[in-house]
C-alpha positions in Angstrom: 33.7 11.3 22.9 31.5 8.3 22.3 29.8 5.6 24.3 28.8 2.1 23.2 25.2 2.5 24.5 23.9 6.0 24.1 21.9 7.2 27.1 19.6 9.3 24.9 18.5 8.9 21.3 20.2 11.0 18.6 16.9 12.9 18.1 16.6 14.0 21.8 20.3 15.1 21.8 19.7 17.0 18.5 16.6 18.7 19.8 18.6 20.1 22.8 21.2 21.7 20.5 18.4 22.7 18.1 16.7 24.7 20.9 19.7 26.7 22.0 20.4 27.5 18.3 16.9 28.7 17.9 17.1 31.2 20.7 20.6 32.3 19.7 19.4 33.1 16.2 16.3 34.8 17.7 18.7 37.3 19.3 21.1 37.7 16.3 18.5 38.2 13.6 16.4 40.4 15.8 19.4 42.7 16.0 20.3 42.3 12.3 16.8 43.3 11.2 17.4 46.7 12.8 21.1 47.4 12.6 21.4 49.0 9.2 18.3 51.1 9.8 19.6 52.0 13.2 22.8 53.3 11.8 21.1 55.3 9.0 18.0 56.6 10.9 19.2 56.8 14.5 23.0 57.3 14.2 22.9 59.5 11.0 25.3 57.3 9.0 25.3 57.6 5.2 24.2 54.4 3.4 27.8 53.6 2.3 29.1 53.8 5.9 26.3 51.8 7.3 26.7 49.0 4.7 30.5 48.8 5.2 30.2 48.9 9.0 27.7 46.1 9.1 29.6 44.2 6.4 32.8 44.5 8.6 30.8 43.5 11.7 29.3 40.5 10.0 32.8 39.5 8.8 34.1 39.7 12.3 31.1 37.8 13.7 31.8 35.0 11.2 35.7 35.1 11.4 35.7 34.7 15.2 34.5 31.0 15.1 37.8 30.0 13.6 39.3 30.7 17.0 36.2 29.6 19.0 36.2 26.2 17.3 39.8 25.6 18.4 39.1 26.8 21.9 36.1 24.3 22.0 38.2 21.4 20.6 41.4 21.9 22.7 40.9 24.3 25.6 37.5 24.6 27.3 35.3 22.0 25.6 32.7 22.2 22.9 29.7 22.3 25.3 31.2 24.8 27.7 32.1 27.2 24.8 28.5 26.9 23.5 27.1 28.0 26.9 29.7 30.7 27.5 29.2 32.1 24.0 25.4 32.3 24.6 26.0 34.2 27.9 28.4 36.7 26.2 25.9 37.2 23.4 23.2 38.1 25.9 25.5 40.7 27.4 26.3 42.2 23.9 22.6 42.7 23.1 22.0 44.1 26.6 24.7 46.7 25.9 23.0 47.7 22.7 19.8 48.2 24.8 21.6 51.1 26.6 20.0 54.3 25.1 23.0 56.1 23.7 24.2 57.1 20.2 27.9 57.1 21.1 29.6 55.4 18.1 32.4 53.8 20.2 29.8 52.3 22.6 27.8 50.8 19.7 31.0 49.3 18.1 32.1 47.9 21.5 28.7 46.2 22.0 29.1 44.7 18.5 32.6 43.6 19.6 31.0 41.7 22.5 28.6 40.0 20.0 31.6 39.1 17.9 33.3 37.3 20.8 30.1 35.5 21.9 29.3 34.3 18.4 32.9 33.1 18.0 32.5 30.8 21.0 29.0 29.7 20.3 28.6 29.1 16.5 31.3 26.5 15.6 30.8 24.5 18.8 27.1 24.2 18.4 27.5 23.0 14.8 30.3 20.7 15.9 27.9 19.1 18.5 25.4 18.3 15.7 28.2 16.7 13.8 29.3 14.6 16.8 25.7 13.4 17.4 25.3 12.0 13.8 29.0 11.2 13.1 29.3 8.4 10.5 25.9 8.6 8.9 26.2 10.9 5.8 22.5 10.8 4.8 21.4 11.6 8.3 24.0 14.4 8.5 22.6 16.1 5.5 19.1 15.8 6.9 20.1 16.9 10.4 21.9 20.0 9.2 19.0 21.0 7.0 16.7 20.7 10.1 19.4 22.5 12.2 19.3 25.3 9.6 15.5 25.4 10.1 16.2 26.3 13.8 18.0 29.3 12.6 14.9 30.4 10.7 12.3 29.6 13.4 14.1 31.9 15.8 14.8 34.5 13.2 11.2 34.6 11.9 9.8 35.6 15.2 12.5 38.1 16.1 12.5 39.8 12.7 8.8 40.3 12.9 8.9 41.2 16.5 11.8 43.6 16.9 10.7 46.1 14.2 7.1 46.1 15.7 8.5 46.6 19.2 10.7 49.4 18.0 7.9 51.2 16.3 5.5 50.8 19.2 7.8 52.2 21.9 9.0 55.0 19.6 5.4 56.1 19.0 4.4 55.6 22.7 7.4 57.0 24.5 9.4 59.0 22.0 13.1 59.7 22.3 13.9 56.8 19.9 13.7 54.5 22.9 12.1 51.7 20.9 15.4 50.8 19.2 16.9 49.9 22.5 13.9 48.1 23.9 14.0 45.9 20.8 17.7 45.1 21.4 16.8 44.3 25.0 14.3 41.7 23.8 17.2 40.0 21.8 19.2 39.7 25.1 16.2 38.1 26.9 16.0 35.5 24.1 19.5 34.4 24.9 18.8 34.1 28.6 15.8 31.8 27.8 18.0 29.8 25.5 20.7 29.2 28.2 18.0 28.3 30.8 16.5 25.8 28.3 19.9 24.2 27.7 20.6 23.8 31.4 17.3 22.0 31.9 18.0 19.6 29.0 21.8 19.2 29.5 21.6 15.5 30.4 20.6 14.7 26.8 24.0 15.9 25.5 26.2 14.6 28.4 27.7 11.9 26.2 28.8 14.2 23.3 31.5 16.8 23.3 35.3 17.2 22.9 38.0 15.9 25.2 38.2 19.0 27.5 34.5 18.5 28.3 35.4 15.2 30.0 37.8 17.0 32.4 37.1 19.4 35.3 36.9 23.1 34.2 40.4 24.7 34.2 39.7 28.1 35.7 43.1 29.4 34.6 42.3 28.6 31.0 38.8 30.1 31.4 40.4 33.4 32.7 42.8 33.4 29.7 39.9 33.0 27.3 37.9 35.8 28.9 40.9 38.1 28.9 41.5 37.4 25.2 37.8 38.1 24.7 38.2 41.6 26.3 41.1 42.4 24.0 39.1 41.1 21.0 36.2 43.5 21.9 38.6 46.4 21.8 40.1 45.3 18.5 36.7 44.8 16.9 35.6 48.4 17.9 38.8 49.8 16.3 38.2 47.8 13.1 34.6 49.0 12.9 35.6 52.6 13.4 38.3 52.6 10.8 37.3 51.1 7.4 40.8 50.9 6.0 41.8 48.6 8.9 38.6 46.6 8.3 39.6 46.1 4.7 43.1 44.9 5.5 41.9 42.6 8.3 39.3 40.9 6.1 41.6 40.3 3.2 44.4 39.1 5.5 42.0 36.7 7.1 41.2 35.3 3.6 44.9 34.8 2.8 45.5 33.1 6.1 42.6 30.7 5.8 43.5 29.7 2.2 47.1 29.2 3.4 46.0 26.9 6.2 43.8 24.9 3.8 46.7 24.4 1.5 49.0 23.5 4.4 46.5 20.9 5.8 46.0 19.4 2.3 49.7 19.0 1.8 50.4 17.6 5.2 47.3 15.3 5.4 47.2 11.6 4.9 46.5 10.5 1.3 43.2 9.1 2.5 42.2 12.5 3.8 43.4 14.7 1.0 40.6 14.2 -1.5 38.0 15.2 1.1 39.9 18.3 2.1 40.3 19.4 -1.5 36.5 18.9 -2.0 35.8 20.9 1.1 38.0 23.8 -0.2 36.3 23.8 -3.6 32.8 24.0 -2.0 34.0 26.6 0.6 35.1 28.9 -2.2 31.7 28.5 -3.8 30.1 29.4 -0.5 32.1 32.6 -0.4 30.3 33.8 -3.6 26.9 32.7 -2.2 27.3 34.8 1.0 28.1 37.9 -1.1 24.5 37.5 -2.4 23.3 36.7 1.1 24.6 39.9 2.6 22.3 41.9 0.4 19.3 40.9 2.6 20.5 43.1 5.4 22.0 45.9 3.2 20.8 46.7 -0.3 17.5 44.7 -0.2 16.8 46.1 3.3 17.2 49.7 2.1 15.2 48.8 -1.1 12.3 47.8 1.1 12.6 51.1 3.0 12.5 53.3 -0.1 10.9 51.4 -3.0 8.4 48.8 -1.7 4.7 49.4 -1.1 4.3 48.2 2.5 0.7 47.2 2.0 -0.3 43.6 1.2 -3.5 43.7 -0.9 -5.4 41.1 -2.9 -8.1 42.1 -5.4 -8.4 45.4 -3.7 -8.8 43.9 -0.2 -6.2 45.0 2.4 -4.7 42.1 4.3 -1.9 43.6 6.4 0.9 46.2 6.5 4.6 45.5 7.3 7.4 47.9 8.3 10.4 47.7 6.0 12.5 45.8 8.4 9.9 43.0 8.7 10.4 42.0 5.0 13.7 40.3 6.1 11.5 37.7 7.9 10.4 36.4 4.5 13.7 34.7 4.1 13.2 32.8 7.4 9.5 32.0 6.7 10.3 30.5 3.3 13.1 28.4 4.8 10.8 27.0 7.5 8.4 26.0 4.8 11.1 24.5 2.5 13.5 22.9 5.1 11.3 19.8 6.1 10.5 19.2 2.4 14.2 19.2 1.4 15.2 17.1 4.5 12.6 14.5 3.5 13.8 14.5 -0.1 17.5 14.1 0.9 16.6 11.2 3.3 14.5 9.3 0.7 17.0 9.9 -2.1 19.8 8.7 0.2 17.9 5.4 0.8 17.5 4.8 -2.9 21.0 5.9 -3.9 19.7 8.7 -6.0 20.7 11.6 -3.8 22.2 14.6 -5.8 25.8 15.4 -4.7 26.4 18.4 -2.5 28.3 19.9 -5.5 25.2 19.4 -7.6 23.0 21.0 -5.0 25.4 24.0 -4.9 25.1 24.5 -8.7 21.3 24.2 -8.5 21.3 26.7 -5.6 23.1 29.4 -7.6 20.6 29.0 -10.4 17.7 29.6 -8.1 19.5 32.6 -6.5 20.0 34.1 -10.0 16.2 33.8 -10.6 15.5 35.5 -7.3 17.7 38.6 -8.1 16.2 38.9 -11.6 12.8 38.9 -9.9 13.9 42.0 -7.9 15.5 43.6 -10.9 12.4 43.2 -13.1 10.2 44.6 -10.3 11.0 48.0 -11.5 9.0 47.4 -14.7 5.8 47.1 -12.6 6.5 49.8 -10.1 3.8 52.5 -9.5 5.3 55.9 -8.7 8.6 54.2 -7.9 7.1 51.6 -5.4 7.1 47.9 -6.3 4.5 45.5 -5.0 5.1 43.8 -1.6 4.2 40.5 -3.4 7.3 40.8 -5.5 9.4 40.6 -2.3 7.6 37.4 -1.4 8.4 35.8 -4.8 12.0 37.0 -4.8 12.6 35.8 -1.2 11.1 32.4 -2.0 13.6 31.8 -4.8 16.4 33.3 -2.9 15.7 31.1 0.2 15.5 27.9 -1.8 19.0 28.7 -3.2 20.2 29.5 0.3 19.1 26.1 1.6 20.8 24.3 -1.3 24.1 26.2 -0.7 24.4 27.7 2.8 22.1 25.1 4.4 24.5 22.3 3.3 27.7 24.1 3.9 28.1 22.8 7.5 27.1 19.3 6.3 29.8 19.6 3.7 32.4 20.2 6.4 31.0 17.3 8.5 31.1 14.9 5.5 34.5 15.7 3.9 36.7 16.9 6.8 38.5 14.4 9.2 37.0 14.3 12.7 40.2 15.5 14.3 40.0 18.7 12.3 36.3 19.2 12.9 36.2 22.2 15.2 38.9 24.1 13.4 37.4 23.5 9.9 33.9 24.5 11.1 35.7 27.7 12.1 37.5 28.1 8.8 34.2 27.7 7.0 32.8 30.6 9.0 35.9 32.7 8.3 35.2 32.2 4.6 31.6 33.2 5.2 32.8 36.3 7.1 35.0 37.5 4.3 32.1 37.3 1.8 29.8 39.1 4.2 32.2 42.1 4.1 32.5 41.8 0.3 28.7 41.8 0.3 28.7 45.1 2.0 31.1 46.5 -0.6 28.8 45.2 -3.4 25.8 46.8 -1.7 27.5 50.2 -1.9 27.0 50.1 -5.7 23.4 50.9 -4.7 24.2 53.5 -2.2 21.6 56.3 -2.3 23.1 59.8 -1.7 21.9 61.5 1.5 18.9 63.7 0.8 17.6 61.7 -2.2 14.1 60.6 -1.2 12.2 60.4 -4.5 11.4 56.7 -5.1 11.5 57.3 -8.9 15.2 58.3 -8.5 16.2 55.5 -6.1 14.4 52.7 -7.9 16.8 52.4 -10.9 19.8 52.4 -8.5 18.6 49.3 -6.8 17.2 47.4 -9.8 20.5 47.9 -11.7 22.4 46.2 -8.9 19.9 43.4 -8.6 20.1 42.6 -12.3 23.9 42.6 -12.1 23.8 40.2 -9.1 21.5 37.9 -11.1 24.1 37.8 -13.9 26.8 37.1 -11.4 24.8 34.2 -9.9 24.4 32.8 -13.4 28.2 32.9 -13.8 28.6 31.1 -10.4 26.2 28.4 -11.7 28.4 27.8 -14.7 31.5 27.6 -12.5 29.8 25.2 -10.2 28.7 23.0 -13.1 32.2 23.0 -14.6 33.8 21.6 -11.4 31.2 18.8 -11.0 33.5 16.2 -12.7 36.3 17.1 -10.4 34.0 16.9 -7.4 32.8 13.4 -8.4 36.4 12.1 -8.6 37.3 13.7 -5.2 34.2 12.3 -3.6 34.8 8.8 -5.0 38.4 8.9 -3.7 37.3 10.2 -0.3 34.5 7.5 0.0 36.9 4.7 -0.9 39.1 5.4 2.1 36.2 5.6 4.6 
């Protein structure tokens, strides 16, 4: 919905959405920092099971927005789904705070998080799109800053939750620290919802058609009932890996089929943009296989083969727990996001902006360099432990690549997809992301360490071998991205000529 004279500036409207996204990511990444360690150290899972369970959970978390985007567009409204999703997420983290090691309880709590994320994620991104609709250079800049919100929230939570866990475990025993940390994630979502309610007037003029109408309680009840069923289905999928595999691959086939159907049935003026979006979405799938290593193989590498001390010239600076290294990704992105946003805006004004397809190709190149950095770390290890500074360098390269690919993925949908398909296509993009998160868990299992193997000298070559192979894979992705650049130029020119 649009008004001729906007009651609030685009910036103020954007800040409101940016704030709720910040707190939602605080909760999500605070949980993610601990979840694989929780399953290995608290639940007693083998590496391979923990990797696949989290890979399947991440896939579900990212697949769910395909439905949530449609519900926001057609059923409840974009803004209502954003708020409802945040409230359900808070409940999910609160359930994880219950001190139990029952597997079904954990998987059900993750199922609640799946439903909450499905409602929240596509609709929040779609609101950003609606705020800046029609201004391509501002959309790229806005989504880069929006991506920064993810990393402001996640930096604080990924540093805080491991420290909270360690403190309460040491002070009170009984492994209670894990659950206190999950409780903090829940509180973050409550703060986010309260912040949104205080600033809701700034986004009153944006949303989808159902937002303009009174809330239909019958439709709300149906959505909540469907959510309960989805929680149960999610728990079953996480318990049985064979079902998870079938579900993820089936989701991939369905999304690809829908893309093809929409391209065939679309107006000629829309077709080039949809084909461009499909090409870039397929590239994003490969990127997120690399991305999933952060919470799986790289996370376990930090646990077993990284010196946790930060020293300079013999002087000790600080010590991190293994889980806190994941915060390096967010810290680097906070540093790099404003720089890239400024570069995009200035380049857009002068007509020298690199295409999104070009940025994707550059992103894969940098990701390759990041993984080779981790791989070569083994050459400088002392007694099987690599320097913590290697992690900073690797994460820096990896994070720049992430900004160039994942950070612009949502902007790609906003730029190339017709407005009437916005919510659904945001969801489809997240489905593609989810599929690759599961595949990332499968890839991480190539570095699975057998239970009982604790010698760093034995585990180090297992990890560095995987990282070098991932570096080679990223180089191949770069070559593929470069090879489709001429096609992308033609599609973009055709798409722009019909705007």
